[in-house]
C-alpha positions, -999 to +999 in steps of 0.1 A: -817+097-666-794+120-685-781+102-716-746+104-702-759+081-676-777+058-698-747+054-718-725+048-686-754+022-674-754+003-706-714-001-708-717-016-670-746-038-683-726-049-713-693-058-695-710-076-667-732-096-690-701-102-707-685-118-676-717-138-668-721-156-707-686-162-705-687-187-677-703-219-692-678-215-723-651-207-701-654-237-684-655-259-709-630-248-729-608-247-699-615-284-694-613-293-728-582-277-731-565-300-709-583-332-725-567-318-755-535-314-743-536-350-736-543-361-773-581-366-766-609-343-786-640-343-773-666-330-802-692-344-778-687-314-754-723-297-766-736-329-758-716-330-723-730-295-717-764-305-725-766-334-702-750-311-673-775-285-680-806-309-681-794-331-647-785-298-629-822-289-636-834-320-623-813-327-592-821-287-582-857-293-581-857-328-568-833-319-536-833-283-536-797-282-533-774-264-553-743-280-543-761-312-553-774-300-588-736-291-591-721-325-579-749-344-601-742-325-633-703-327-631-707-365-624-732-371-656-705-350-674-678-373-660-698-401-671-702-386-709-663-384-710-657-416-702-683-432-728-658-409-755-628-421-738-635-456-733-646-457-775-620-436-787-589-447-764-595-484-754-611-493-784-593-472-807-625-456-827-622-423-847-625-397-820-642-373-844-670-402-849-673-408-815-678-371-804-706-364-828-725-394-820-722-384-784-741-350-792-767-371-811-770-392-779-773-365-754-796-345-776-820-372-774-817-383-737-820-349-725-852-339-745-867-374-733-858-371-699-873-335-699-909-345-717-911-376-695-904-355-659-917-321-663-941-304-676-933-283-708-959-258-709-953-250-669-921-263-663-907-252-624-880-227-619-850-231-601-836-197-584-814-216-561-776-199-576-779-162-571-751-139-572-724-140-545-709-104-543-674-102-530-673-081-496-662-048-497-648-052-535-684-056-549-693-018-538-665-006-556-680+019-582-683+001-614-657-024-610-679-039-585-709-046-606-689-055-636-661-084-617-675-089-584-710-094-580-714-127-596-724-162-587-699-186-570-697-207-603-683-174-621-655-167-599-647-207-602-645-205-639-621-178-636-601-193-609-597-222-628-579-203-656-542-199-638-550-231-620-550-247-656-519-228-661-498-237-633-507-276-638-499-278-678-468-257-672-457-263-635-465-297-626-450-331-633-484-344-638-491-314-664-460-322-684-462-354-687-502-348-700-488-322-725-461-347-738-486-376-745-503-354-764-471-343-785-460-377-785-476-406-768-447-430-779-419-414-764-442-407-731-449-444-733-413-453-736-405-429-709-427-449-683-458-425-685-493-447-683-507-429-715-542-442-713-544-435-675-537-399-689-559-395-712-587-411-691-582-385-661-578-357-686-611-363-706-630-369-673-616-335-659-631-320-692-662-338-689-668-325-654-659-290-667-686-290-697-710-307-670-706-278-648-708-251-675-744-270-683-754-264-649-747-229-648-772-225-680-800-239-658-790-230-620-780-196-629-782-183-665-819-191-675-832-208-642-850-232-664-846-262-686-849-257-727-843-283-752-809-279-771-803-250-745-765-251-749-769-234-781-733-243-799-713-230-766-699-263-764-685-264-803-678-225-792-655-237-766-638-259-792-635-229-810-620-210-785-592-233-778-581-231-816-584-189-813-564-193-779-540-216-796-538-239-767-529-212-740-548-208-710-544-172-711-554-166-746-581-189-738-597-166-715-593-137-736-607-153-767-637-164-740-640-124-731-641-112-770-670-141-779-688-132-746-685-093-754-700-099-789-727-120-770-734-096-746-737-066-769-762-082-793-788-087-761-781-048-756-785-039-792-816-058-792-830-045-759-826-007-771-842-011-803-817-009-828-832-018-863-806-042-872-822-077-880-820-101-848-806-129-867-777-113-878-769-103-842-774-134-830-751-153-856-722-124-849-706-146-823-703-176-846-691-159-877-665-143-860-655-176-846-655-190-882-633-162-894-610-169-863-604-205-869-597-196-906-570-171-895-554-193-870-549-222-890-510-211-903-500-204-866-517-232-852-498-250-819-520-279-814-506-307-801-496-329-826-513-366-815-543-347-807-575-369-822-551-399-832-554-431-813-521-445-797-516-483-809-489-492-785-465-519-802 
């Protein structure tokens, strides 16, 4: 193979990997964006993804059905979100503490569940969710492999970006959701059920996070590994900040971080003499820098993370 062909193959591989690696983070970030717009910040998103991953893996091995595994992961994600929203919205507990506690709970439960049911030395492999090439488009040179030869969950993740954007900015329910994230008291006085809207937004975020976790085990690795979410839930929260709470900017930020992730895998694969620990930390270092740079121009919902006390 000629050098030019090899370079082209590497570029295609990095770009295709970028789309694939962006999928779980984009799902989690898109859902969390809606939740934060309603004033509920789920710092337990990492745990939600982890529980979605282990639940999807378990359901896939028990039923042999990808749709059932996906549904189970989304339901567990919704349950995790319900726990958080009940504690923080109904009981008025601190949202940050509730989210961090949820992460600890998920880490312990997922590991206990996995070790109880499966043989760690010889875990089963799930191959239920393979690529679903789009007819005609997948045969387009270069672009077909990069954009149109992925799993159904990947297509769904990117399709949800315009859906969420239309919901937030073009529907009455979305406008109400944004309103209570800015000033829940004004929304309450206008007849909006603040608690109901926050519950709905948080549950949607939980389902999306659970689906993102299921993608890890059903499509990305085909098996479960302890703490395999590996900071993706935290990265999704950072991406929302980097995207300034705008759906279009969130997808751009997600792709940027996924590109760095895909690039470090490619660099390791070709044997470049750079410590792999540096490459692994690169996306997260960039994430910290982005958060620092975004503070002065943040458009964060004003009531995010603050419990609403109705008088």
